[in-house]
HTML snippet that shows the backbone in 3Dmol.js (N, CA, C, O; Angstrom):
<script src="https://3Dmol.org/build/3Dmol-min.js"></script>
<div id="view" style="width:600px;height:400px;position:relative"></div>
<script>
const pdb = `
ATOM      1  N   MET A   1     -10.148  -9.261  84.340  1.00  0.00           N
ATOM      2  CA  MET A   1      -8.807  -9.764  84.125  1.00  0.00           C
ATOM      3  C   MET A   1      -8.180  -9.092  82.905  1.00  0.00           C
ATOM      4  O   MET A   1      -6.998  -8.747  82.923  1.00  0.00           O
ATOM      5  N   ILE A   2      -8.958  -8.910  81.863  1.00  0.00           N
ATOM      6  CA  ILE A   2      -8.420  -8.295  80.651  1.00  0.00           C
ATOM      7  C   ILE A   2      -8.019  -6.854  80.918  1.00  0.00           C
ATOM      8  O   ILE A   2      -7.000  -6.388  80.409  1.00  0.00           O
ATOM      9  N   LEU A   3      -8.812  -6.145  81.712  1.00  0.00           N
ATOM     10  CA  LEU A   3      -8.486  -4.755  82.009  1.00  0.00           C
ATOM     11  C   LEU A   3      -7.230  -4.646  82.866  1.00  0.00           C
ATOM     12  O   LEU A   3      -6.515  -3.647  82.784  1.00  0.00           O
ATOM     13  N   ASP A   4      -6.949  -5.662  83.691  1.00  0.00           N
ATOM     14  CA  ASP A   4      -5.738  -5.650  84.513  1.00  0.00           C
ATOM     15  C   ASP A   4      -4.483  -5.973  83.705  1.00  0.00           C
ATOM     16  O   ASP A   4      -3.379  -5.628  84.125  1.00  0.00           O
ATOM     17  N   ALA A   5      -4.631  -6.620  82.570  1.00  0.00           N
ATOM     18  CA  ALA A   5      -3.484  -7.040  81.762  1.00  0.00           C
ATOM     19  C   ALA A   5      -3.025  -5.905  80.856  1.00  0.00           C
ATOM     20  O   ALA A   5      -3.157  -5.978  79.634  1.00  0.00           O
ATOM     21  N   THR A   6      -2.492  -4.870  81.463  1.00  0.00           N
ATOM     22  CA  THR A   6      -2.000  -3.732  80.690  1.00  0.00           C
ATOM     23  C   THR A   6      -0.571  -3.420  81.082  1.00  0.00           C
ATOM     24  O   THR A   6      -0.098  -3.838  82.139  1.00  0.00           O
ATOM     25  N   GLY A   7       0.096  -2.697  80.240  1.00  0.00           N
ATOM     26  CA  GLY A   7       1.440  -2.211  80.548  1.00  0.00           C
ATOM     27  C   GLY A   7       2.433  -3.321  80.776  1.00  0.00           C
ATOM     28  O   GLY A   7       2.633  -4.185  79.922  1.00  0.00           O
ATOM     29  N   GLU A   8       3.051  -3.287  81.937  1.00  0.00           N
ATOM     30  CA  GLU A   8       4.122  -4.224  82.264  1.00  0.00           C
ATOM     31  C   GLU A   8       3.617  -5.664  82.304  1.00  0.00           C
ATOM     32  O   GLU A   8       4.313  -6.577  81.860  1.00  0.00           O
ATOM     33  N   ARG A   9       2.428  -5.868  82.826  1.00  0.00           N
ATOM     34  CA  ARG A   9       1.875  -7.221  82.890  1.00  0.00           C
ATOM     35  C   ARG A   9       1.643  -7.788  81.495  1.00  0.00           C
ATOM     36  O   ARG A   9       1.894  -8.968  81.252  1.00  0.00           O
ATOM     37  N   LEU A  10       1.173  -6.964  80.596  1.00  0.00           N
ATOM     38  CA  LEU A  10       0.917  -7.430  79.236  1.00  0.00           C
ATOM     39  C   LEU A  10       2.218  -7.865  78.561  1.00  0.00           C
ATOM     40  O   LEU A  10       2.249  -8.861  77.839  1.00  0.00           O
ATOM     41  N   GLY A  11       3.276  -7.118  78.801  1.00  0.00           N
ATOM     42  CA  GLY A  11       4.580  -7.497  78.252  1.00  0.00           C
ATOM     43  C   GLY A  11       5.049  -8.839  78.782  1.00  0.00           C
ATOM     44  O   GLY A  11       5.576  -9.658  78.030  1.00  0.00           O
ATOM     45  N   LYS A  12       4.858  -9.069  80.078  1.00  0.00           N
ATOM     46  CA  LYS A  12       5.257 -10.344  80.677  1.00  0.00           C
ATOM     47  C   LYS A  12       4.427 -11.490  80.114  1.00  0.00           C
ATOM     48  O   LYS A  12       4.947 -12.577  79.862  1.00  0.00           O
ATOM     49  N   ILE A  13       3.137 -11.245  79.917  1.00  0.00           N
ATOM     50  CA  ILE A  13       2.261 -12.276  79.358  1.00  0.00           C
ATOM     51  C   ILE A  13       2.696 -12.627  77.939  1.00  0.00           C
ATOM     52  O   ILE A  13       2.705 -13.801  77.570  1.00  0.00           O
ATOM     53  N   GLU A  14       3.056 -11.626  77.142  1.00  0.00           N
ATOM     54  CA  GLU A  14       3.485 -11.880  75.767  1.00  0.00           C
ATOM     55  C   GLU A  14       4.793 -12.653  75.715  1.00  0.00           C
ATOM     56  O   GLU A  14       4.954 -13.550  74.888  1.00  0.00           O
ATOM     57  N   VAL A  15       5.726 -12.312  76.590  1.00  0.00           N
ATOM     58  CA  VAL A  15       7.004 -13.030  76.629  1.00  0.00           C
ATOM     59  C   VAL A  15       6.778 -14.476  77.048  1.00  0.00           C
ATOM     60  O   VAL A  15       7.336 -15.393  76.447  1.00  0.00           O
ATOM     61  N   LEU A  16       5.964 -14.680  78.072  1.00  0.00           N
ATOM     62  CA  LEU A  16       5.670 -16.039  78.523  1.00  0.00           C
ATOM     63  C   LEU A  16       4.992 -16.848  77.419  1.00  0.00           C
ATOM     64  O   LEU A  16       5.314 -18.019  77.217  1.00  0.00           O
ATOM     65  N   GLY A  17       4.062 -16.229  76.713  1.00  0.00           N
ATOM     66  CA  GLY A  17       3.397 -16.908  75.602  1.00  0.00           C
ATOM     67  C   GLY A  17       4.366 -17.278  74.497  1.00  0.00           C
ATOM     68  O   GLY A  17       4.259 -18.355  73.911  1.00  0.00           O
ATOM     69  N   GLY A  18       5.310 -16.397  74.205  1.00  0.00           N
ATOM     70  CA  GLY A  18       6.312 -16.694  73.187  1.00  0.00           C
ATOM     71  C   GLY A  18       7.210 -17.846  73.578  1.00  0.00           C
ATOM     72  O   GLY A  18       7.525 -18.706  72.756  1.00  0.00           O
ATOM     73  N   ILE A  19       7.625 -17.864  74.836  1.00  0.00           N
ATOM     74  CA  ILE A  19       8.484 -18.952  75.318  1.00  0.00           C
ATOM     75  C   ILE A  19       7.735 -20.278  75.292  1.00  0.00           C
ATOM     76  O   ILE A  19       8.264 -21.290  74.833  1.00  0.00           O
ATOM     77  N   LEU A  20       6.497 -20.266  75.788  1.00  0.00           N
ATOM     78  CA  LEU A  20       5.710 -21.503  75.780  1.00  0.00           C
ATOM     79  C   LEU A  20       5.432 -21.978  74.358  1.00  0.00           C
ATOM     80  O   LEU A  20       5.467 -23.179  74.090  1.00  0.00           O
ATOM     81  N   GLY A  21       5.157 -21.052  73.448  1.00  0.00           N
ATOM     82  CA  GLY A  21       4.931 -21.418  72.056  1.00  0.00           C
ATOM     83  C   GLY A  21       6.161 -22.032  71.420  1.00  0.00           C
ATOM     84  O   GLY A  21       6.056 -22.992  70.656  1.00  0.00           O
ATOM     85  N   ALA A  22       7.324 -21.484  71.729  1.00  0.00           N
ATOM     86  CA  ALA A  22       8.568 -22.040  71.187  1.00  0.00           C
ATOM     87  C   ALA A  22       8.816 -23.446  71.716  1.00  0.00           C
ATOM     88  O   ALA A  22       9.229 -24.333  70.968  1.00  0.00           O
ATOM     89  N   ILE A  23       8.566 -23.646  72.997  1.00  0.00           N
ATOM     90  CA  ILE A  23       8.769 -24.975  73.589  1.00  0.00           C
ATOM     91  C   ILE A  23       7.822 -25.994  72.965  1.00  0.00           C
ATOM     92  O   ILE A  23       8.235 -27.105  72.634  1.00  0.00           O
ATOM     93  N   ILE A  24       6.565 -25.625  72.805  1.00  0.00           N
ATOM     94  CA  ILE A  24       5.594 -26.538  72.203  1.00  0.00           C
ATOM     95  C   ILE A  24       5.938 -26.804  70.736  1.00  0.00           C
ATOM     96  O   ILE A  24       5.779 -27.928  70.259  1.00  0.00           O
ATOM     97  N   GLY A  25       6.405 -25.788  70.021  1.00  0.00           N
ATOM     98  CA  GLY A  25       6.808 -25.975  68.632  1.00  0.00           C
ATOM     99  C   GLY A  25       7.949 -26.958  68.495  1.00  0.00           C
ATOM    100  O   GLY A  25       7.949 -27.794  67.592  1.00  0.00           O
ATOM    101  N   ILE A  26       8.921 -26.863  69.384  1.00  0.00           N
ATOM    102  CA  ILE A  26      10.037 -27.815  69.370  1.00  0.00           C
ATOM    103  C   ILE A  26       9.530 -29.216  69.677  1.00  0.00           C
ATOM    104  O   ILE A  26       9.951 -30.186  69.047  1.00  0.00           O
ATOM    105  N   ALA A  27       8.620 -29.321  70.652  1.00  0.00           N
ATOM    106  CA  ALA A  27       8.092 -30.637  71.032  1.00  0.00           C
ATOM    107  C   ALA A  27       7.331 -31.286  69.881  1.00  0.00           C
ATOM    108  O   ALA A  27       7.375 -32.505  69.722  1.00  0.00           O
ATOM    109  N   LEU A  28       6.639 -30.489  69.085  1.00  0.00           N
ATOM    110  CA  LEU A  28       5.863 -31.052  67.979  1.00  0.00           C
ATOM    111  C   LEU A  28       6.742 -31.605  66.863  1.00  0.00           C
ATOM    112  O   LEU A  28       6.392 -32.605  66.236  1.00  0.00           O
ATOM    113  N   PHE A  29       7.873 -30.967  66.613  1.00  0.00           N
ATOM    114  CA  PHE A  29       8.699 -31.354  65.473  1.00  0.00           C
ATOM    115  C   PHE A  29       9.860 -32.271  65.820  1.00  0.00           C
ATOM    116  O   PHE A  29      10.294 -33.061  64.982  1.00  0.00           O
ATOM    117  N   ASN A  30      10.372 -32.178  67.045  1.00  0.00           N
ATOM    118  CA  ASN A  30      11.528 -32.993  67.404  1.00  0.00           C
ATOM    119  C   ASN A  30      11.467 -33.306  68.894  1.00  0.00           C
ATOM    120  O   ASN A  30      11.962 -32.533  69.714  1.00  0.00           O
ATOM    121  N   ILE A  31      10.870 -34.425  69.241  1.00  0.00           N
ATOM    122  CA  ILE A  31      10.658 -34.769  70.640  1.00  0.00           C
ATOM    123  C   ILE A  31      11.978 -35.021  71.373  1.00  0.00           C
ATOM    124  O   ILE A  31      12.078 -34.742  72.567  1.00  0.00           O
ATOM    125  N   GLU A  32      12.996 -35.546  70.672  1.00  0.00           N
ATOM    126  CA  GLU A  32      14.289 -35.787  71.321  1.00  0.00           C
ATOM    127  C   GLU A  32      14.939 -34.473  71.747  1.00  0.00           C
ATOM    128  O   GLU A  32      15.497 -34.375  72.840  1.00  0.00           O
ATOM    129  N   LEU A  33      14.866 -33.469  70.883  1.00  0.00           N
ATOM    130  CA  LEU A  33      15.415 -32.162  71.223  1.00  0.00           C
ATOM    131  C   LEU A  33      14.650 -31.546  72.388  1.00  0.00           C
ATOM    132  O   LEU A  33      15.253 -30.946  73.278  1.00  0.00           O
ATOM    133  N   PHE A  34      13.341 -31.689  72.389  1.00  0.00           N
ATOM    134  CA  PHE A  34      12.511 -31.176  73.473  1.00  0.00           C
ATOM    135  C   PHE A  34      12.898 -31.819  74.800  1.00  0.00           C
ATOM    136  O   PHE A  34      13.056 -31.131  75.809  1.00  0.00           O
ATOM    137  N   ILE A  35      13.047 -33.130  74.795  1.00  0.00           N
ATOM    138  CA  ILE A  35      13.407 -33.838  76.029  1.00  0.00           C
ATOM    139  C   ILE A  35      14.787 -33.420  76.511  1.00  0.00           C
ATOM    140  O   ILE A  35      14.989 -33.245  77.713  1.00  0.00           O
ATOM    141  N   SER A  36      15.742 -33.255  75.599  1.00  0.00           N
ATOM    142  CA  SER A  36      17.086 -32.848  76.011  1.00  0.00           C
ATOM    143  C   SER A  36      17.096 -31.415  76.543  1.00  0.00           C
ATOM    144  O   SER A  36      17.821 -31.121  77.492  1.00  0.00           O
ATOM    145  N   ILE A  37      16.312 -30.528  75.955  1.00  0.00           N
ATOM    146  CA  ILE A  37      16.227 -29.151  76.456  1.00  0.00           C
ATOM    147  C   ILE A  37      15.602 -29.137  77.848  1.00  0.00           C
ATOM    148  O   ILE A  37      16.095 -28.451  78.743  1.00  0.00           O
ATOM    149  N   MET A  38      14.523 -29.891  78.033  1.00  0.00           N
ATOM    150  CA  MET A  38      13.870 -29.949  79.343  1.00  0.00           C
ATOM    151  C   MET A  38      14.806 -30.543  80.396  1.00  0.00           C
ATOM    152  O   MET A  38      14.860 -30.055  81.525  1.00  0.00           O
ATOM    153  N   ALA A  39      15.543 -31.595  80.029  1.00  0.00           N
ATOM    154  CA  ALA A  39      16.492 -32.199  80.963  1.00  0.00           C
ATOM    155  C   ALA A  39      17.580 -31.197  81.343  1.00  0.00           C
ATOM    156  O   ALA A  39      17.966 -31.105  82.508  1.00  0.00           O
ATOM    157  N   GLY A  40      18.068 -30.454  80.364  1.00  0.00           N
ATOM    158  CA  GLY A  40      19.072 -29.430  80.652  1.00  0.00           C
ATOM    159  C   GLY A  40      18.550 -28.347  81.576  1.00  0.00           C
ATOM    160  O   GLY A  40      19.254 -27.912  82.487  1.00  0.00           O
ATOM    161  N   LEU A  41      17.317 -27.908  81.345  1.00  0.00           N
ATOM    162  CA  LEU A  41      16.725 -26.890  82.218  1.00  0.00           C
ATOM    163  C   LEU A  41      16.536 -27.406  83.639  1.00  0.00           C
ATOM    164  O   LEU A  41      16.764 -26.676  84.604  1.00  0.00           O
ATOM    165  N   ILE A  42      16.124 -28.652  83.767  1.00  0.00           N
ATOM    166  CA  ILE A  42      15.952 -29.239  85.098  1.00  0.00           C
ATOM    167  C   ILE A  42      17.292 -29.349  85.810  1.00  0.00           C
ATOM    168  O   ILE A  42      17.391 -29.035  86.996  1.00  0.00           O
ATOM    169  N   ILE A  43      18.317 -29.789  85.104  1.00  0.00           N
ATOM    170  CA  ILE A  43      19.651 -29.901  85.698  1.00  0.00           C
ATOM    171  C   ILE A  43      20.168 -28.537  86.132  1.00  0.00           C
ATOM    172  O   ILE A  43      20.704 -28.401  87.232  1.00  0.00           O
ATOM    173  N   LEU A  44      20.014 -27.520  85.277  1.00  0.00           N
ATOM    174  CA  LEU A  44      20.464 -26.176  85.649  1.00  0.00           C
ATOM    175  C   LEU A  44      19.699 -25.636  86.852  1.00  0.00           C
ATOM    176  O   LEU A  44      20.281 -24.973  87.710  1.00  0.00           O
ATOM    177  N   THR A  45      18.410 -25.913  86.919  1.00  0.00           N
ATOM    178  CA  THR A  45      17.606 -25.478  88.059  1.00  0.00           C
ATOM    179  C   THR A  45      18.081 -26.148  89.340  1.00  0.00           C
ATOM    180  O   THR A  45      18.193 -25.497  90.379  1.00  0.00           O
ATOM    181  N   LEU A  46      18.359 -27.442  89.270  1.00  0.00           N
ATOM    182  CA  LEU A  46      18.841 -28.153  90.453  1.00  0.00           C
ATOM    183  C   LEU A  46      20.214 -27.654  90.883  1.00  0.00           C
ATOM    184  O   LEU A  46      20.477 -27.516  92.078  1.00  0.00           O
ATOM    185  N   ILE A  47      21.090 -27.383  89.925  1.00  0.00           N
ATOM    186  CA  ILE A  47      22.414 -26.852  90.254  1.00  0.00           C
ATOM    187  C   ILE A  47      22.282 -25.502  90.941  1.00  0.00           C
ATOM    188  O   ILE A  47      22.953 -25.241  91.940  1.00  0.00           O
ATOM    189  N   GLU A  48      21.419 -24.647  90.410  1.00  0.00           N
ATOM    190  CA  GLU A  48      21.238 -23.332  91.014  1.00  0.00           C
ATOM    191  C   GLU A  48      20.624 -23.447  92.406  1.00  0.00           C
ATOM    192  O   GLU A  48      21.005 -22.717  93.321  1.00  0.00           O
ATOM    193  N   ARG A  49      19.692 -24.349  92.559  1.00  0.00           N
ATOM    194  CA  ARG A  49      18.992 -24.490  93.841  1.00  0.00           C
ATOM    195  C   ARG A  49      19.922 -24.977  94.943  1.00  0.00           C
ATOM    196  O   ARG A  49      19.833 -24.512  96.080  1.00  0.00           O
ATOM    197  N   PHE A  50      20.803 -25.897  94.622  1.00  0.00           N
ATOM    198  CA  PHE A  50      21.668 -26.494  95.630  1.00  0.00           C
ATOM    199  C   PHE A  50      23.101 -25.981  95.586  1.00  0.00           C
ATOM    200  O   PHE A  50      23.998 -26.596  96.163  1.00  0.00           O
ATOM    201  N   SER A  51      23.320 -24.871  94.915  1.00  0.00           N
ATOM    202  CA  SER A  51      24.662 -24.310  94.792  1.00  0.00           C
ATOM    203  C   SER A  51      25.137 -23.730  96.121  1.00  0.00           C
ATOM    204  O   SER A  51      24.408 -22.966  96.754  1.00  0.00           O
ATOM    205  N   PRO A  52      26.352 -24.082  96.553  1.00  0.00           N
ATOM    206  CA  PRO A  52      26.875 -23.499  97.796  1.00  0.00           C
ATOM    207  C   PRO A  52      27.183 -22.008  97.652  1.00  0.00           C
ATOM    208  O   PRO A  52      27.176 -21.280  98.645  1.00  0.00           O
ATOM    209  N   LEU A  53      27.452 -21.547  96.437  1.00  0.00           N
ATOM    210  CA  LEU A  53      27.696 -20.118  96.228  1.00  0.00           C
ATOM    211  C   LEU A  53      26.479 -19.291  96.608  1.00  0.00           C
ATOM    212  O   LEU A  53      26.613 -18.236  97.227  1.00  0.00           O
ATOM    213  N   ARG A  54      25.323 -19.749  96.253  1.00  0.00           N
ATOM    214  CA  ARG A  54      24.088 -19.026  96.558  1.00  0.00           C
ATOM    215  C   ARG A  54      23.861 -18.978  98.063  1.00  0.00           C
ATOM    216  O   ARG A  54      23.468 -17.942  98.601  1.00  0.00           O
ATOM    217  N   ARG A  55      24.105 -20.084  98.738  1.00  0.00           N
ATOM    218  CA  ARG A  55      23.919 -20.117 100.188  1.00  0.00           C
ATOM    219  C   ARG A  55      24.889 -19.181 100.885  1.00  0.00           C
ATOM    220  O   ARG A  55      24.523 -18.528 101.863  1.00  0.00           O
ATOM    221  N   THR A  56      26.111 -19.105 100.402  1.00  0.00           N
ATOM    222  CA  THR A  56      27.096 -18.213 100.998  1.00  0.00           C
ATOM    223  C   THR A  56      26.650 -16.768 100.880  1.00  0.00           C
ATOM    224  O   THR A  56      26.762 -16.012 101.845  1.00  0.00           O
ATOM    225  N   SER A  57      26.149 -16.368  99.725  1.00  0.00           N
ATOM    226  CA  SER A  57      25.697 -14.991  99.554  1.00  0.00           C
ATOM    227  C   SER A  57      24.457 -14.715 100.387  1.00  0.00           C
ATOM    228  O   SER A  57      24.285 -13.596 100.870  1.00  0.00           O
ATOM    229  N   GLU A  58      23.581 -15.712 100.571  1.00  0.00           N
ATOM    230  CA  GLU A  58      22.406 -15.527 101.416  1.00  0.00           C
ATOM    231  C   GLU A  58      22.814 -15.364 102.870  1.00  0.00           C
ATOM    232  O   GLU A  58      22.234 -14.551 103.591  1.00  0.00           O
ATOM    233  N   LEU A  59      23.807 -16.130 103.309  1.00  0.00           N
ATOM    234  CA  LEU A  59      24.260 -16.013 104.690  1.00  0.00           C
ATOM    235  C   LEU A  59      24.885 -14.653 104.951  1.00  0.00           C
ATOM    236  O   LEU A  59      24.653 -14.054 106.001  1.00  0.00           O
ATOM    237  N   LYS A  60      25.675 -14.161 104.007  1.00  0.00           N
ATOM    238  CA  LYS A  60      26.291 -12.847 104.168  1.00  0.00           C
ATOM    239  C   LYS A  60      25.243 -11.753 104.215  1.00  0.00           C
ATOM    240  O   LYS A  60      25.347 -10.835 105.029  1.00  0.00           O
ATOM    241  N   SER A  61      24.235 -11.830 103.359  1.00  0.00           N
ATOM    242  CA  SER A  61      23.214 -10.790 103.333  1.00  0.00           C
ATOM    243  C   SER A  61      22.335 -10.850 104.569  1.00  0.00           C
ATOM    244  O   SER A  61      21.893  -9.806 105.048  1.00  0.00           O
ATOM    245  N   SER A  62      22.066 -12.045 105.107  1.00  0.00           N
ATOM    246  CA  SER A  62      21.224 -12.130 106.298  1.00  0.00           C
ATOM    247  C   SER A  62      21.987 -11.668 107.530  1.00  0.00           C
ATOM    248  O   SER A  62      21.376 -11.150 108.465  1.00  0.00           O
ATOM    249  N   SER A  63      23.301 -11.840 107.559  1.00  0.00           N
ATOM    250  CA  SER A  63      24.069 -11.383 108.708  1.00  0.00           C
ATOM    251  C   SER A  63      24.206  -9.869 108.726  1.00  0.00           C
ATOM    252  O   SER A  63      24.403  -9.285 109.792  1.00  0.00           O
ATOM    253  N   SER A  64      24.108  -9.224 107.574  1.00  0.00           N
ATOM    254  CA  SER A  64      24.194  -7.771 107.535  1.00  0.00           C
ATOM    255  C   SER A  64      22.838  -7.117 107.721  1.00  0.00           C
ATOM    256  O   SER A  64      22.748  -5.892 107.799  1.00  0.00           O
ATOM    257  N   GLY A  65      21.770  -7.922 107.793  1.00  0.00           N
ATOM    258  CA  GLY A  65      20.437  -7.370 107.984  1.00  0.00           C
ATOM    259  C   GLY A  65      19.750  -6.965 106.703  1.00  0.00           C
ATOM    260  O   GLY A  65      18.658  -6.397 106.741  1.00  0.00           O
ATOM    261  N   VAL A  66      20.364  -7.245 105.566  1.00  0.00           N
ATOM    262  CA  VAL A  66      19.786  -6.897 104.274  1.00  0.00           C
ATOM    263  C   VAL A  66      19.348  -8.182 103.591  1.00  0.00           C
ATOM    264  O   VAL A  66      20.124  -9.131 103.483  1.00  0.00           O
ATOM    265  N   THR A  67      18.111  -8.211 103.133  1.00  0.00           N
ATOM    266  CA  THR A  67      17.642  -9.382 102.404  1.00  0.00           C
ATOM    267  C   THR A  67      17.496  -9.036 100.937  1.00  0.00           C
ATOM    268  O   THR A  67      17.060  -7.942 100.579  1.00  0.00           O
ATOM    269  N   ILE A  68      17.866  -9.979 100.100  1.00  0.00           N
ATOM    270  CA  ILE A  68      17.798  -9.789  98.655  1.00  0.00           C
ATOM    271  C   ILE A  68      16.661 -10.641  98.121  1.00  0.00           C
ATOM    272  O   ILE A  68      16.612 -11.845  98.374  1.00  0.00           O
ATOM    273  N   HIS A  69      15.755 -10.028  97.390  1.00  0.00           N
ATOM    274  CA  HIS A  69      14.610 -10.766  96.821  1.00  0.00           C
ATOM    275  C   HIS A  69      14.680 -10.719  95.330  1.00  0.00           C
ATOM    276  O   HIS A  69      13.816 -11.276  94.654  1.00  0.00           O
TER     277      HIS A  69
END
`;
const viewer = $3Dmol.createViewer("view");
viewer.addModel(pdb, "pdb");
viewer.setStyle({}, {cartoon: {color: "spectrum"}});
viewer.zoomTo();
viewer.render();
</script>
């Protein structure tokens, strides 16, 4: 596993570790701020997931035979 974690993967692992460390640091010092940040992220995720704009663009791309990943 360590030998596979090179180059681009290592960069992604470091970024993920930094983000997780920041979130845990906020949770340790100010739980109210942590809860409000998590609630905001959940709300934004739900808005993005159920957005009609996203569905419209998916329908257009599927009708043209091109899929976007």
